[in-house]
C-alpha positions in Angstrom: 0.0 0.0 0.0 1.3 3.4 -0.9 2.3 5.7 2.0 1.4 9.3 2.6 -2.4 9.1 2.8 -4.2 11.9 4.4 -6.1 10.3 7.3 -8.5 13.2 7.4 -10.0 12.5 4.0 -12.1 9.5 2.7 -10.2 6.9 0.7 -11.2 5.8 -2.8 -10.3 2.5 -4.4 -10.4 3.3 -8.2 -10.6 0.2 -10.2 -11.7 1.9 -13.5 -9.6 3.8 -16.0 -10.5 7.4 -15.4 -9.4 10.3 -17.7 -6.5 12.3 -16.2 -8.7 15.4 -15.7 -11.4 13.5 -13.9 -8.9 11.5 -11.8 -7.2 14.7 -10.7 -10.6 16.2 -9.7 -11.4 13.1 -7.7 -8.0 13.4 -6.1 -9.0 16.8 -4.8 -11.7 15.5 -2.6 -10.6 11.9 -1.7 -7.3 10.1 -1.1 -7.0 7.8 -4.1 -5.5 4.4 -3.0 -2.5 3.0 -4.9 -2.2 -0.8 -4.4 0.1 -3.0 -6.4 -2.6 -5.7 -6.4 -4.7 -3.6 -8.8 -2.2 -4.3 -11.5 -3.4 -7.8 -11.6 -7.1 -6.9 -12.0 -8.9 -9.1 -14.6 -10.3 -7.5 -17.6 -13.9 -8.2 -16.6 -13.2 -7.0 -13.0 -12.4 -8.5 -9.6 -14.7 -11.2 -8.1 -16.5 -10.1 -4.9 -14.2 -12.0 -2.4 -11.0 -10.5 -3.8 -12.5 -7.0 -4.0 -13.7 -7.2 -0.4 -10.2 -8.1 0.7 -8.7 -5.1 -1.2 -11.3 -2.7 0.3 -10.5 -3.9 3.9 -6.8 -3.7 3.3 -7.0 -0.2 1.8 -9.5 1.3 4.2 -11.4 2.7 1.3 -15.0 3.7 1.7 -15.5 4.9 -1.9 -15.3 2.5 -4.8 -15.1 3.4 -8.5 -15.8 0.2 -10.4 -16.2 -1.0 -14.0 -17.7 -4.5 -14.2 -16.3 -5.6 -10.8 -18.5 -7.9 -8.7 -20.1 -5.8 -6.0 -22.2 -8.3 -4.0 -22.6 -9.3 -0.4 -18.9 -9.5 0.7 -18.3 -6.0 -0.6 -21.7 -4.4 0.4 -21.4 -5.7 3.9 -18.4 -3.4 4.4 -18.9 0.2 5.5 -19.0 2.0 2.2 -19.9 5.6 1.4 -20.6 5.1 -2.3 -20.1 2.8 -5.2 -19.5 4.7 -8.5 -20.0 2.8 -11.7 -18.2 3.6 -14.9 -20.6 2.5 -17.6 -23.5 0.3 -16.6 -23.8 -1.2 -13.1 -23.2 -4.7 -14.3 -22.0 -6.8 -11.4 -23.5 -4.6 -8.7 -26.3 -6.1 -6.6 -28.6 -3.0 -6.7 -31.2 -4.4 -4.3 -28.7 -5.4 -1.7 -27.0 -2.0 -2.0 -30.4 -0.4 -1.3 -30.9 -2.6 1.7 -27.5 -1.8 3.0 -28.0 1.9 2.4 -25.0 2.1 0.0 -25.6 4.7 -2.8 -24.7 3.4 -6.2 -23.9 6.2 -8.7 -23.7 6.1 -12.4 -23.7 8.4 -15.4 -27.1 7.6 -16.9 -27.2 9.8 -20.0 -26.0 7.8 -23.0 -23.9 9.7 -25.5 -26.5 9.5 -28.3 -24.2 10.8 -31.0 -21.4 8.2 -30.2 -23.9 5.3 -30.2 -25.6 6.5 -33.3 -22.3 6.7 -35.1 -21.4 3.2 -34.2 -24.9 2.1 -35.3 -24.1 3.5 -38.8 -20.7 1.9 -38.7 -22.1 -1.5 -38.0 -24.7 -1.0 -40.7 -22.1 -0.5 -43.4 -19.8 -3.2 -41.9 -22.6 -5.7 -42.3 -24.1 -4.6 -45.6 -20.8 -4.1 -47.4 -18.9 -7.0 -45.7 -16.1 -4.7 -44.6 -14.8 -6.9 -41.7 -14.7 -10.1 -43.8 -13.0 -8.3 -46.7 -10.4 -6.7 -44.4 -9.5 -10.2 -43.0 -9.1 -11.7 -46.4 -6.7 -8.9 -47.4 -4.6 -9.3 -44.4 -4.4 -13.1 -45.0 -3.6 -12.7 -48.7 -6.9 -14.4 -49.7 -8.4 -11.6 -51.9 -9.0 -14.0 -54.8 -9.9 -17.0 -52.5 -11.6 -19.8 -54.5 -10.8 -18.1 -57.8 -13.7 -15.7 -57.2 -13.2 -12.0 -57.6 -13.8 -10.1 -54.4 -16.4 -7.8 -56.0 -18.5 -10.9 -56.5 -17.7 -12.7 -53.3 -18.4 -9.6 -51.2 -21.3 -8.2 -53.3 -23.2 -5.9 -50.9 -26.3 -3.9 -50.8 -26.7 -0.1 -51.4 -28.5 1.5 -48.4 -29.8 4.6 -50.1 -33.5 3.9 -50.9 -33.9 1.2 -48.3 -36.2 1.5 -45.3 -34.6 1.8 -41.9 -36.7 0.8 -38.9 -35.9 2.2 -35.5 -37.3 0.4 -32.4 -37.1 2.9 -29.6 -37.3 6.6 -30.5 -35.5 8.1 -27.5 -32.3 10.2 -27.6 -30.2 7.6 -29.4 -33.0 6.6 -31.8 -33.5 10.2 -32.8 -29.8 10.6 -33.3 -29.8 7.5 -35.6 -32.9 8.8 -37.4 -31.4 11.9 -38.9 -28.2 10.1 -39.8 -30.1 7.4 -41.7 -32.2 10.0 -43.5 -28.9 11.7 -44.5 -27.9 8.5 -46.2 -31.0 8.6 -48.4 -32.9 6.0 -46.4 -36.6 6.1 -45.6 -36.9 5.9 -41.8 -39.8 4.4 -39.8 -40.0 4.1 -36.0 -41.9 2.1 -33.3 -42.2 3.4 -29.8 -45.4 3.2 -27.8 -44.3 6.1 -25.6 -43.5 8.6 -28.4 -46.4 10.0 -30.4 -44.2 10.7 -33.5 -43.4 7.1 -33.9 -44.9 5.9 -37.2 -45.5 2.2 -36.8 -46.5 -0.6 -34.4 -43.6 -3.0 -33.8 -44.9 -5.9 -35.9 -45.7 -3.6 -38.9 -42.2 -2.1 -38.6 -40.5 -5.5 -38.6 -42.4 -6.6 -41.7 -41.6 -3.4 -43.6 -38.0 -2.5 -42.8 -34.9 -3.5 -44.7 -32.8 -2.7 -41.5 -34.1 -3.0 -38.0 -32.1 -1.1 -35.3 -32.8 -1.5 -31.5 -32.5 1.4 -29.1 -34.6 0.5 -26.1 -33.8 0.1 -22.3 -34.1 -3.2 -20.5 -37.5 -3.5 -18.7 -39.8 -6.4 -17.9 -41.6 -5.7 -21.2 -38.4 -5.5 -23.3 -36.4 -8.3 -21.9 -35.9 -10.8 -24.9 -38.9 -9.2 -26.6 -37.2 -9.7 -30.0 -37.3 -13.5 -30.3 -38.2 -16.2 -32.8 -41.6 -14.7 -33.7 -40.1 -11.2 -34.2 -37.2 -12.4 -36.3 -39.6 -14.5 -38.4 -41.6 -11.3 -39.1 -38.6 -9.5 -40.6 -38.1 -9.3 -44.3 -36.0 -12.0 -45.9 -32.5 -10.6 -46.2 -33.1 -7.8 -43.7 -30.2 -6.6 -41.5 -30.6 -6.6 -37.7 -28.6 -4.1 -35.4 -28.5 -4.0 -31.7 -26.4 -1.2 -30.1 -28.7 -1.2 -27.1 -28.3 -4.2 -24.8 -28.1 -7.9 -25.2 -31.0 -8.5 -22.8 -33.6 -7.3 -25.3 -32.9 -10.0 -27.9 -32.9 -13.8 -28.0 -29.4 -14.5 -29.2 -30.2 -18.2 -30.0 -33.2 -17.2 -32.1 -31.1 -14.7 -33.9 -28.4 -17.3 -34.7 -31.1 -19.6 -36.0 -32.6 -16.9 -38.3 -29.2 -16.1 -39.7 -28.2 -19.8 -40.2 -31.4 -20.6 -42.1 -30.8 -17.6 -44.4 -33.8 -15.7 -43.3 -31.9 -12.6 -42.2 -29.2 -11.1 -44.3 -26.8 -10.1 -41.5 -26.5 -8.6 -38.0 -24.4 -6.2 -36.1 -24.2 -6.5 -32.3 -22.4 -4.3 -29.7 -23.4 -5.9 -26.5 -23.5 -9.3 -24.8 -24.8 -10.5 -21.4 -22.4 -9.6 -18.7 -20.1 -8.1 -21.3 -18.9 -11.5 -22.5 -19.4 -13.8 -25.4 -18.1 -17.4 -25.0 -15.4 -18.1 -27.5 -16.7 -20.5 -30.1 -20.3 -19.3 -29.7 -22.3 -20.2 -32.9 -22.6 -16.5 -33.8 -18.9 -16.1 -34.1 -18.9 -18.6 -36.9 -21.3 -16.6 -39.1 -19.6 -14.5 -41.8 -22.5 -12.1 -42.1 -22.3 -10.9 -38.5 -20.1 -8.1 -37.1 -19.5 -8.1 -33.3 -18.1 -5.3 -31.2 -17.5 -5.4 -27.4 -19.8 -2.6 -26.2 -18.1 0.2 -28.0 -21.1 2.5 -28.6 -19.9 5.1 -26.1 -16.2 4.2 -26.3 -14.9 7.7 -27.2 -12.7 10.0 -25.4 -15.4 12.7 -25.2 -17.9 10.2 -23.7 -15.4 8.9 -21.2 -14.5 12.3 -19.8 -18.1 13.5 -19.7 -19.3 10.5 -17.7 -16.4 10.3 -15.4 -16.9 14.0 -14.5 -20.6 13.3 -13.7 -19.5 10.6 -11.3 -16.9 12.8 -9.6 -19.5 15.5 -9.2 -21.9 13.1 -7.5 -19.2 11.7 -5.2 -18.4 15.3 -4.1 -22.1 15.9 -3.4 -22.3 12.7 -1.2 -19.2 13.7 0.8 -20.8 17.2 1.4 -23.9 15.5 2.7 -26.0 16.4 -0.4 -28.1 14.1 -2.5 -26.5 12.8 -5.7 -28.0 13.7 -9.1 -27.5 10.3 -10.6 -28.2 7.6 -8.0 -28.7 4.0 -9.5 -30.7 2.9 -6.5 -33.4 2.2 -5.3 -33.4 -0.6 -7.7 -36.4 -0.7 -10.2 -38.5 -3.7 -11.0 
């Protein structure tokens, strides 16, 4: 453990990568713990038992986590706050509420960043960009004696119909970008009057279906076998929202059978896709590991929201972005 801590200030165990400016601001209000053990942190975060030991050893009362397992062994400790970089995956929100531990997060998605990745996935799928890139790197441009322009024949998106499911901030940011590409845009959202379609009608009509909905009891796996079956043959499915809203097995089946033309996905349950999963063997699928908001601008903005809320708590004020009480 590093020496020189100010015993008059709270200690913070920072497990997430914070931009330098946000980390410096945090250091103005807490004593950031430096522990050599943090260098061995797994990419998906510490398990609860290991994290609890680190908290005890460091004397930290503030945690800044990213995917780390914050469950009973951790929440039984005297904590002032748990601040989550990104989503609160791995945090037992109900238990945090019971223990009276505030869980903080930056709830506003960066609509522009997510919309940009959505468009990127659209073209990566429709124009076979990822597959063509791999062939060039492997010296397989003329694999099988077939010219790449035939093997990777794509589809022009101008003139196609783009269906948006969920017309919130991200959905609207996607809408004007798709319109700018010359696409006809339709939308389904029971809570937005300007949405043009019911979900089933949208699925039947759209050449591209893009999901932008939160996880609720109503939306969990609400895109499943029936919904994929309603989509047009050859349609492209995009999900830069969350893995919980679609049935991944049903999607794989629809792609394998040749009903769907391709898919682009930016999220998987618990931020992980098992190596060798059937979807990884499909050439008409492009996968990214939750990169929708992975920009420098997004990272700094969200980190500073967290630091602001930590400061409010330490001053005895209510945070602006609490993640508890848990909903549902």
